[in-house]
N, C-alpha and C positions, 0 to 999 in steps of 0.2 A: 696364546700358547705359552707354556712355561719355558723360560730361558734355561732354568736349571730344574731338573727333576731327580729327586733322590727317593728311592723306594726300598724300604726294608733293608737298609744298609747296616751291616755290622763290621767292626774292625777288631780283629783279635791278633795280638802279637804273640808269636810262638816261643815265648820265653818259658822258663821253668819256675813256677807254674805259669801257664798262659795268662796274659793280661787282656781282658776285654775292655778296649778303650771306648768303643761306641756300640750301642745295642739298639737295633731296630729303629733306625732313623728314617722318618718319612718327612719330606720337605719339598714343597713346590714354590719356586721363586719366579715370578712373572717378569716379563720384559720391562725394564726400567724401575723395578722394585728396589727399595733400599731397606734391607733387613739387618738387624743386629743379633748376634749370638752372645748371650750374657751368661756368665757362670763362673764358679770358683776355679782357681788354678788346678790343672790336672783333670778337668771334666771332659776333655776331648774336643774343645772348641777348635784348637789349631789342627788337630787330626782331621776333623771334618773339612776344614779349609784345604788341607793338603790333598784330601781325596778329590775335591772339586777341581783343584789345580792340576791334578794328575801326577803329583809327586809320589803318591802311594796309591795302591789299588784296594778296594774293599775286599774283605774276606768273603762276605756274602752280600747279595742285594744288587740293585741296578742303579747306575748313576749316569745321567745323560745331560749334556749341555747342547742346546740347539738341536735336540732330538738325535744327537750322535753320542754313542757310548764314550765315556772318558777313559782313555787307555794310556795317555801320556800328556805332558804339558803341551800347551799350544798358545799361539799369539792371540787367540780369541779371549783368553783369560789372563789378565794381568794381576800379579801378586805384589802387594806393598807390605813389607815387613817392618818391624820396629826400627831396624837400622836400614837406611836407604840402599845399601849395597851398590854404591856407585864405583866406577873404575877411577881410582884416585889420580891416575896419570892423564886422564882425559878431562877436557873442559866440560862445562855444563852443556854446551851445544853438542859436543862430540858424544857425551853420554846419552843425550836425548835422542839423537839420530842413530845410535849404534844398532838397535834392533832391526829397523827397516833396511838399513844399509847392508847389514850382514845377510839379510834375506834377499837382497838383490832387487828391492823395489825401485821404482822410478824416482830418481833424485828430486825432480821438480815437485812430485807429489808429496814425498815425505818431508821435504824441506819446508814447503808451504804449511804443512800440518804442524811441524815442529815449531815454527814461528807463532802460529795461532795458539798452540798449547802453552808455550812459554808466556805468551800474553795473558792467557787465562789464569795461570798460577802466579803471575806478577814477577817474572824473572827476566824480562826482555833486556834489562840493563846488566845482567850478570852472565851473559852467554860465554864470555871468555874466561870466567873465573874457574879455578880448580876447586874440587869439593872441600879441600882443607881450608879454603878461604871463606867457606859458608858456615852459617849457624846450623844447628840440628834441624830446625824448622825449614830452613831453605833447602837443605839436602833432601828432606822429605818431599818438598815441592818439585824438585828435580825428578825424584823417583816417580811421582804421580804424572808429571809431564811426559816422561819417557814411556810409560805404559799407554797413555792416551795417544801419543804419537804413533805407537804400534797399531793403533786402531782397535785395541781391546774394548769390547762392549760389556765385558764382565770384569769388575774390579773385586778382588779378594783381598781384604785388608786385615792383617793380623796385628792388632794392638799398635797401629802405626804411629800413634801419638803418645804411647805409654812412657817413653823416655824423655819427653819434653817437659819443661817447667809449665806451671799452670797457665800463665799468660800466653805463651807460645802455643800451648795446646788448644786454647780457646780460639786463637787466630786461625789455626789449622783446621779446626772443626768448621769455622765459618767459611773458610776457603773451600773445603770439601763440599759443603752445602751449595756454594755458588757454582762449583764445577758440575755437581749433579743437576742443578737447576738448568744450566745451559745445555748439557750434553745428554742427560738422562741415561747414564749407563746403569746396568744392573749391579748392585753392590751388596756383598755380604761382608759385614764389619764385625770382627771379633773384639770383644772388650770385657773387662770385669768391672768397668766403671758405669754405674747405673745412670748417672746424669748424662754421660756421653751417649749411651745407647738411646735414651729417650730423646735427647736433643737432635740426634742425627736421623734416626730410622723412622720408617713407616710402621714397621712391626718389630717387636722385641721377642725373641725366643729365649726363654729361661731354661738352661740346661741343668741336669742333676749332677751330683758328684758321680765319679766313676763307678760302674760303667755309664758313660754319657748317654743320656736320653733327652729328647726335647719334652720338657715337662709341661710347658704352657706357652701359648702364643698370645701376646698382648698387643692390641692395636693402639698406636700412639695417637692421642686425641688432639694434637697440635696441627694447625693449618700450615701450609707452605705458601710463600717462602717464610723461613723462620729467622728469628733474631735472638740475641742473648736475653732480651726482655721476657721471652717465652719461658725461660728457666725459673722465673719468679712467679709464674701464673699458678692459679689454683689447680688447673688441669694437670700441669707438670708435677706439682707437689703430690696430688692425689695418686697419680700413676706411680710415682717413686715409692710411696707408701705401699701400694699394691704389690710392687715388685719385691720390696723388702719383706713384706709379710709372706709372700710366696716362697722366697729363698729361706726364710726362717722356718717355715712349715716343712719345706722339703729337706732341709739339712739339720733340723732341730733335733 
């Protein structure tokens, strides 16, 4: 069964003149799939993510998560932005348990889960730190742990590592792969970095310039689990060339 089902979705903003951000999007994302949306700035990648998150509603078409229509945000879908959006006055621990605490979930249950997730993202020793005391990469780890503690089975990631330096970005990519390997959430990952898309995802969807359409689905030929060494492989290089040619052809 598809975890996420998008059928003939369009998004038109009623400006003067109207702007068609997304045009006839059809996408099925299965349980535990890891897909990347790849395309130039302004092609509607983030708009599509916002629709799945429930921050916006489609102008036309159907959008379901777990066979339920998406009408609003919900704890089943966690969103990771480029900035971690933590509460600066709360500690790492308080940030991570904030969601389930506010929802009134059983303390024993969410605290055990929070400890587990902080372990998975490697922040057990930083529970009492404030966000200002953490690096950018560590703040993103807190953001990921917070969503996983909520029990979100769908992760929507909007260029989450785009503001990080190259070394930290690679570390975070490896961390995300290990999180996916352990927990198998369904992930939609938005990026305009071809290497990142291929390294992380099972499938890469190349989007056109506005109005955004899904031009092509490419299956990543790398086996899992993956390592940095895979980025030097012949299969990786060939797929990167395929994507570049596709983008050049579509936007040329």
